[in-house]
N, CA, C and O atoms as CSV, one atom per row, in Angstrom:
chain,resi,resn,atom,element,x,y,z
A,1,UNK,N,N,131.881,132.177,93.529
A,1,UNK,CA,C,130.833,131.490,94.235
A,1,UNK,C,C,129.544,131.626,93.454
A,1,UNK,O,O,129.362,132.621,92.753
A,2,UNK,N,N,128.658,130.679,93.546
A,2,UNK,CA,C,127.379,130.686,92.895
A,2,UNK,C,C,126.484,131.157,93.878
A,2,UNK,O,O,126.432,130.600,94.975
A,3,UNK,N,N,125.667,132.270,93.557
A,3,UNK,CA,C,124.586,132.668,94.429
A,3,UNK,C,C,123.233,132.087,94.055
A,3,UNK,O,O,122.780,132.109,92.911
A,4,UNK,N,N,122.588,131.533,95.178
A,4,UNK,CA,C,121.339,130.870,95.001
A,4,UNK,C,C,120.421,131.444,96.163
A,4,UNK,O,O,120.708,131.301,97.351
A,5,UNK,N,N,119.342,132.077,95.729
A,5,UNK,CA,C,118.442,132.683,96.731
A,5,UNK,C,C,117.752,131.701,97.606
A,5,UNK,O,O,117.287,132.099,98.675
A,6,UNK,N,N,117.640,130.457,97.254
A,6,UNK,CA,C,116.941,129.480,98.044
A,6,UNK,C,C,117.800,128.909,99.159
A,6,UNK,O,O,117.326,128.181,100.031
A,7,UNK,N,N,119.066,129.259,99.101
A,7,UNK,CA,C,119.981,128.755,100.214
A,7,UNK,C,C,120.591,129.938,100.965
A,7,UNK,O,O,120.783,130.994,100.362
A,8,UNK,N,N,120.898,129.807,102.242
A,8,UNK,CA,C,121.467,130.893,102.975
A,8,UNK,C,C,122.947,130.959,102.837
A,8,UNK,O,O,123.554,131.943,103.259
A,9,UNK,N,N,123.600,129.895,102.229
A,9,UNK,CA,C,125.044,129.893,101.985
A,9,UNK,C,C,125.275,129.886,100.533
A,9,UNK,O,O,124.582,129.230,99.754
A,10,UNK,N,N,126.319,130.670,100.166
A,10,UNK,CA,C,126.746,130.586,98.717
A,10,UNK,C,C,127.305,129.219,98.474
A,10,UNK,O,O,127.785,128.547,99.387
A,11,UNK,N,N,127.229,128.774,97.098
A,11,UNK,CA,C,127.755,127.519,96.661
A,11,UNK,C,C,129.160,127.871,96.010
A,11,UNK,O,O,129.338,128.917,95.385
A,12,UNK,N,N,130.079,126.975,96.194
A,12,UNK,CA,C,131.376,127.100,95.525
A,12,UNK,C,C,131.176,126.455,94.069
A,12,UNK,O,O,130.408,125.508,93.901
A,13,UNK,N,N,131.910,127.026,93.039
A,13,UNK,CA,C,131.874,126.415,91.781
A,13,UNK,C,C,132.603,125.080,91.932
A,13,UNK,O,O,133.346,124.890,92.895
A,14,UNK,N,N,132.390,124.107,90.947
A,14,UNK,CA,C,133.005,122.822,91.144
A,14,UNK,C,C,134.477,122.678,91.386
A,14,UNK,O,O,134.889,121.810,92.155
A,15,UNK,N,N,135.308,123.520,90.738
A,15,UNK,CA,C,136.708,123.426,90.880
A,15,UNK,C,C,137.079,123.902,92.293
A,15,UNK,O,O,137.926,123.241,92.893
A,16,UNK,N,N,136.547,124.957,92.881
A,16,UNK,CA,C,136.764,125.337,94.270
A,16,UNK,C,C,136.318,124.276,95.199
A,16,UNK,O,O,137.025,123.957,96.156
A,17,UNK,N,N,135.125,123.690,94.951
A,17,UNK,CA,C,134.588,122.539,95.799
A,17,UNK,C,C,135.585,121.466,95.900
A,17,UNK,O,O,135.961,121.049,96.995
A,18,UNK,N,N,136.063,120.967,94.676
A,18,UNK,CA,C,136.960,119.854,94.726
A,18,UNK,C,C,138.299,120.161,95.451
A,18,UNK,O,O,138.875,119.296,96.111
A,19,UNK,N,N,138.756,121.380,95.310
A,19,UNK,CA,C,140.011,121.834,95.951
A,19,UNK,C,C,139.820,121.834,97.455
A,19,UNK,O,O,140.697,121.396,98.200
A,20,UNK,N,N,138.666,122.328,97.903
A,20,UNK,CA,C,138.427,122.373,99.391
A,20,UNK,C,C,138.162,120.966,99.910
A,20,UNK,O,O,138.554,120.644,101.031
A,21,UNK,N,N,137.528,120.149,99.146
A,21,UNK,CA,C,137.326,118.738,99.533
A,21,UNK,C,C,138.652,118.042,99.702
A,21,UNK,O,O,138.918,117.312,100.657
A,22,UNK,N,N,139.456,118.319,98.714
A,22,UNK,CA,C,140.882,117.663,98.740
A,22,UNK,C,C,141.640,118.099,99.929
A,22,UNK,O,O,142.281,117.272,100.578
A,23,UNK,N,N,141.607,119.392,100.265
A,23,UNK,CA,C,142.399,119.904,101.441
A,23,UNK,C,C,141.683,119.398,102.748
A,23,UNK,O,O,142.368,119.181,103.748
A,24,UNK,N,N,140.405,119.218,102.764
A,24,UNK,CA,C,139.769,118.666,103.970
A,24,UNK,C,C,140.223,117.087,104.037
A,24,UNK,O,O,140.549,116.625,105.130
A,25,UNK,N,N,140.239,116.382,103.030
A,25,UNK,CA,C,140.718,114.951,102.935
A,25,UNK,C,C,142.109,114.814,103.515
A,25,UNK,O,O,142.360,114.057,104.453
A,26,UNK,N,N,143.045,115.618,102.883
A,26,UNK,CA,C,144.434,115.527,103.302
A,26,UNK,C,C,144.478,115.930,104.816
A,26,UNK,O,O,145.188,115.249,105.555
A,27,UNK,N,N,143.778,116.979,105.331
A,27,UNK,CA,C,143.949,117.255,106.740
A,27,UNK,C,C,143.322,116.230,107.649
A,27,UNK,O,O,143.801,116.136,108.779
A,28,UNK,N,N,142.399,115.514,107.340
A,28,UNK,CA,C,141.814,114.420,108.090
A,28,UNK,C,C,142.808,113.316,108.205
A,28,UNK,O,O,143.077,112.811,109.295
A,29,UNK,N,N,143.391,112.915,107.008
A,29,UNK,CA,C,144.335,111.783,106.926
A,29,UNK,C,C,145.562,112.154,107.697
A,29,UNK,O,O,146.133,111.288,108.359
A,30,UNK,N,N,146.016,113.412,107.656
A,30,UNK,CA,C,147.216,113.832,108.432
A,30,UNK,C,C,146.963,113.654,110.013
A,30,UNK,O,O,147.859,113.262,110.761
A,31,UNK,N,N,145.746,113.956,110.430
A,31,UNK,CA,C,145.487,113.784,111.816
A,31,UNK,C,C,145.249,112.376,112.199
A,31,UNK,O,O,145.312,112.079,113.392
A,32,UNK,N,N,144.983,111.488,111.317
A,32,UNK,CA,C,144.776,109.978,111.597
A,32,UNK,C,C,146.075,109.331,111.568
A,32,UNK,O,O,146.198,108.190,112.012
A,33,UNK,N,N,147.144,110.035,111.033
A,33,UNK,CA,C,148.588,109.301,110.901
A,33,UNK,C,C,149.110,108.816,112.119
A,33,UNK,O,O,149.951,107.916,112.102
A,34,UNK,N,N,148.647,109.381,113.322
A,34,UNK,CA,C,149.114,108.901,114.622
A,34,UNK,C,C,148.811,107.459,114.901
A,34,UNK,O,O,149.423,106.819,115.756
A,35,UNK,N,N,147.822,106.951,114.137
A,35,UNK,CA,C,147.434,105.460,114.309
A,35,UNK,C,C,148.481,104.668,113.522
A,35,UNK,O,O,148.483,103.453,113.721
A,36,UNK,N,N,149.315,105.136,112.714
A,36,UNK,CA,C,150.430,104.297,112.024
A,36,UNK,C,C,151.239,103.573,113.013
A,36,UNK,O,O,151.525,102.386,112.855
A,37,UNK,N,N,151.627,104.286,114.068
A,37,UNK,CA,C,152.521,103.773,115.159
A,37,UNK,C,C,151.872,102.757,115.995
A,37,UNK,O,O,152.507,102.089,116.811
A,38,UNK,N,N,150.534,102.628,115.785
A,38,UNK,CA,C,149.810,101.504,116.592
A,38,UNK,C,C,149.495,100.352,115.749
A,38,UNK,O,O,148.765,99.465,116.190
A,39,UNK,N,N,150.030,100.292,114.470
A,39,UNK,CA,C,149.695,99.218,113.586
A,39,UNK,C,C,148.431,99.374,112.889
A,39,UNK,O,O,148.002,98.438,112.214
A,40,UNK,N,N,147.772,100.506,112.991
A,40,UNK,CA,C,146.422,100.751,112.394
A,40,UNK,C,C,146.415,101.530,111.081
A,40,UNK,O,O,145.371,101.902,110.545
A,41,UNK,N,N,147.673,101.763,110.576
A,41,UNK,CA,C,147.751,102.577,109.325
A,41,UNK,C,C,146.936,102.175,108.190
A,41,UNK,O,O,146.491,103.006,107.398
A,42,UNK,N,N,146.712,100.830,108.079
A,42,UNK,CA,C,145.917,100.365,107.023
A,42,UNK,C,C,144.397,100.948,107.007
A,42,UNK,O,O,143.708,100.934,105.987
A,43,UNK,N,N,143.990,101.425,108.169
A,43,UNK,CA,C,142.667,101.968,108.187
A,43,UNK,C,C,142.552,103.398,107.906
A,43,UNK,O,O,141.442,103.915,107.780
A,44,UNK,N,N,143.656,104.077,107.798
A,44,UNK,CA,C,143.623,105.567,107.606
A,44,UNK,C,C,142.959,106.019,106.477
A,44,UNK,O,O,142.140,106.927,106.624
A,45,UNK,N,N,143.191,105.487,105.218
A,45,UNK,CA,C,142.595,105.906,104.065
A,45,UNK,C,C,141.077,105.520,103.963
A,45,UNK,O,O,140.301,106.343,103.479
A,46,UNK,N,N,140.648,104.370,104.374
A,46,UNK,CA,C,139.154,104.104,104.322
A,46,UNK,C,C,138.407,104.982,105.387
A,46,UNK,O,O,137.333,105.512,105.101
A,47,UNK,N,N,138.958,105.118,106.551
A,47,UNK,CA,C,138.307,105.942,107.614
A,47,UNK,C,C,138.316,107.377,107.213
A,47,UNK,O,O,137.347,108.053,107.558
A,48,UNK,N,N,139.329,107.968,106.495
A,48,UNK,CA,C,139.284,109.215,105.916
A,48,UNK,C,C,138.171,109.418,105.019
A,48,UNK,O,O,137.433,110.400,105.101
A,49,UNK,N,N,138.030,108.416,104.087
A,49,UNK,CA,C,137.024,108.581,103.072
A,49,UNK,C,C,135.604,108.610,103.787
A,49,UNK,O,O,134.737,109.363,103.343
A,50,UNK,N,N,135.376,107.869,104.798
A,50,UNK,CA,C,134.130,107.753,105.484
A,50,UNK,C,C,133.868,109.067,106.206
A,50,UNK,O,O,132.723,109.517,106.223
A,51,UNK,N,N,134.838,109.684,106.784
A,51,UNK,CA,C,134.748,111.029,107.332
A,51,UNK,C,C,134.372,112.124,106.265
A,51,UNK,O,O,133.543,112.995,106.525
A,52,UNK,N,N,134.988,112.046,105.105
A,52,UNK,CA,C,134.711,112.944,104.033
A,52,UNK,C,C,133.351,112.872,103.549
A,52,UNK,O,O,132.708,113.897,103.325
A,53,UNK,N,N,132.836,111.596,103.360
A,53,UNK,CA,C,131.393,111.274,103.020
A,53,UNK,C,C,130.428,111.977,103.966
A,53,UNK,O,O,129.486,112.644,103.538
A,54,UNK,N,N,130.696,111.805,105.321
A,54,UNK,CA,C,129.895,112.385,106.383
A,54,UNK,C,C,129.892,113.833,106.315
A,54,UNK,O,O,128.823,114.426,106.462
A,55,UNK,N,N,130.991,114.480,106.104
A,55,UNK,CA,C,131.109,115.930,106.010
A,55,UNK,C,C,130.421,116.442,104.777
A,55,UNK,O,O,129.807,117.508,104.838
A,56,UNK,N,N,130.485,115.737,103.637
A,56,UNK,CA,C,129.762,116.220,102.456
A,56,UNK,C,C,128.198,116.064,102.752
A,56,UNK,O,O,127.418,116.950,102.404
A,57,UNK,N,N,127.821,115.052,103.325
A,57,UNK,CA,C,126.320,114.841,103.734
A,57,UNK,C,C,125.903,116.053,104.635
A,57,UNK,O,O,124.878,116.708,104.447
A,58,UNK,N,N,126.764,116.268,105.583
A,58,UNK,CA,C,126.414,117.378,106.508
A,58,UNK,C,C,126.333,118.695,105.861
A,58,UNK,O,O,125.407,119.465,106.118
A,59,UNK,N,N,127.328,118.998,104.979
A,59,UNK,CA,C,127.293,120.242,104.114
A,59,UNK,C,C,126.068,120.369,103.327
A,59,UNK,O,O,125.472,121.444,103.252
A,60,UNK,N,N,125.666,119.285,102.726
A,60,UNK,CA,C,124.462,119.445,101.849
A,60,UNK,C,C,123.187,119.631,102.737
A,60,UNK,O,O,122.300,120.412,102.391
A,61,UNK,N,N,123.116,118.926,103.845
A,61,UNK,CA,C,121.985,118.942,104.837
A,61,UNK,C,C,121.824,120.466,105.335
A,61,UNK,O,O,120.714,120.997,105.349
A,62,UNK,N,N,122.925,121.101,105.719
A,62,UNK,CA,C,122.756,122.398,106.194
A,62,UNK,C,C,122.484,123.408,105.151
A,62,UNK,O,O,122.092,124.536,105.447
A,63,UNK,N,N,122.691,123.010,103.891
A,63,UNK,CA,C,122.299,123.958,102.848
A,63,UNK,C,C,120.940,123.610,102.334
A,63,UNK,O,O,120.568,124.089,101.263
A,64,UNK,N,N,120.203,122.840,102.996
A,64,UNK,CA,C,118.789,122.598,102.678
A,64,UNK,C,C,118.368,121.370,101.870
A,64,UNK,O,O,117.184,121.186,101.587
A,65,UNK,N,N,119.416,120.465,101.471
A,65,UNK,CA,C,119.100,119.303,100.766
A,65,UNK,C,C,118.646,118.232,101.724
A,65,UNK,O,O,119.292,117.991,102.744
A,66,UNK,N,N,117.578,117.610,101.419
A,66,UNK,CA,C,116.970,116.612,102.309
A,66,UNK,C,C,117.879,115.308,102.050
A,66,UNK,O,O,117.620,114.519,101.141
A,67,UNK,N,N,118.856,115.168,102.838
A,67,UNK,CA,C,119.925,114.105,102.759
A,67,UNK,C,C,120.236,113.530,104.158
A,67,UNK,O,O,120.597,114.288,105.058
A,68,UNK,N,N,120.108,112.284,104.340
A,68,UNK,CA,C,120.566,111.704,105.602
A,68,UNK,C,C,122.000,111.829,105.839
A,68,UNK,O,O,122.788,111.610,104.919
A,69,UNK,N,N,122.400,112.167,107.004
A,69,UNK,CA,C,123.873,112.171,107.387
A,69,UNK,C,C,124.292,110.826,107.772
A,69,UNK,O,O,124.306,110.516,108.963
A,70,UNK,N,N,124.637,109.994,106.850
A,70,UNK,CA,C,124.900,108.558,107.069
A,70,UNK,C,C,125.861,108.022,106.087
A,70,UNK,O,O,125.700,108.188,104.878
A,71,UNK,N,N,126.875,107.369,106.600
A,71,UNK,CA,C,128.032,106.868,105.684
A,71,UNK,C,C,127.670,105.388,105.583
A,71,UNK,O,O,127.515,104.685,106.581
A,72,UNK,N,N,127.539,104.932,104.278
A,72,UNK,CA,C,127.441,103.502,104.030
A,72,UNK,C,C,128.793,102.796,104.018
A,72,UNK,O,O,128.872,101.575,103.880
A,73,UNK,N,N,129.813,103.559,104.159
A,73,UNK,CA,C,131.232,103.159,104.088
A,73,UNK,C,C,131.638,102.460,105.390
A,73,UNK,O,O,131.596,103.100,106.440
A,74,UNK,N,N,132.020,101.211,105.376
A,74,UNK,CA,C,132.481,100.534,106.620
A,74,UNK,C,C,133.975,100.258,106.424
A,74,UNK,O,O,134.369,99.306,105.751
A,75,UNK,N,N,134.722,101.051,106.983
A,75,UNK,CA,C,136.242,100.832,106.793
A,75,UNK,C,C,136.856,99.677,107.466
A,75,UNK,O,O,138.024,99.357,107.246
A,76,UNK,N,N,136.046,99.013,108.327
A,76,UNK,CA,C,136.560,97.893,109.146
A,76,UNK,C,C,136.247,96.529,108.515
A,76,UNK,O,O,136.654,95.507,109.068
A,77,UNK,N,N,135.547,96.478,107.391
A,77,UNK,CA,C,135.158,95.312,106.790
A,77,UNK,C,C,136.367,94.532,106.230
A,77,UNK,O,O,136.671,93.425,106.676
A,78,UNK,N,N,137.029,95.130,105.265
A,78,UNK,CA,C,138.218,94.366,104.691
A,78,UNK,C,C,139.248,95.324,104.261
A,78,UNK,O,O,139.216,95.785,103.120
A,79,UNK,N,N,140.177,95.658,105.121
A,79,UNK,CA,C,141.338,96.579,104.765
A,79,UNK,C,C,142.131,95.888,103.718
A,79,UNK,O,O,142.260,94.664,103.693
A,80,UNK,N,N,142.668,96.711,102.841
A,80,UNK,CA,C,143.567,96.254,101.938
A,80,UNK,C,C,144.675,97.198,101.702
A,80,UNK,O,O,144.426,98.387,101.902
A,81,UNK,N,N,145.857,96.865,101.310
A,81,UNK,CA,C,147.061,97.763,101.270
A,81,UNK,C,C,147.111,98.297,99.910
A,81,UNK,O,O,148.009,99.074,99.584
């Protein structure tokens, strides 16, 4: 972990961060798989990415970065397989 006195939380190095982000992404997608049986499986991947973006924005915000918590990702625009 990278220590930075300007933040109250320690930062992960890039490799650890990418691993944690991947685990988060896989867990979100796994929880959304229930929508497969309702014919909505095509939306799982784009919605997962939108949730991950929001989580990253939130994480940066609580660590002091002036970043809006807002996803520009609209998963309902044009789903593709």
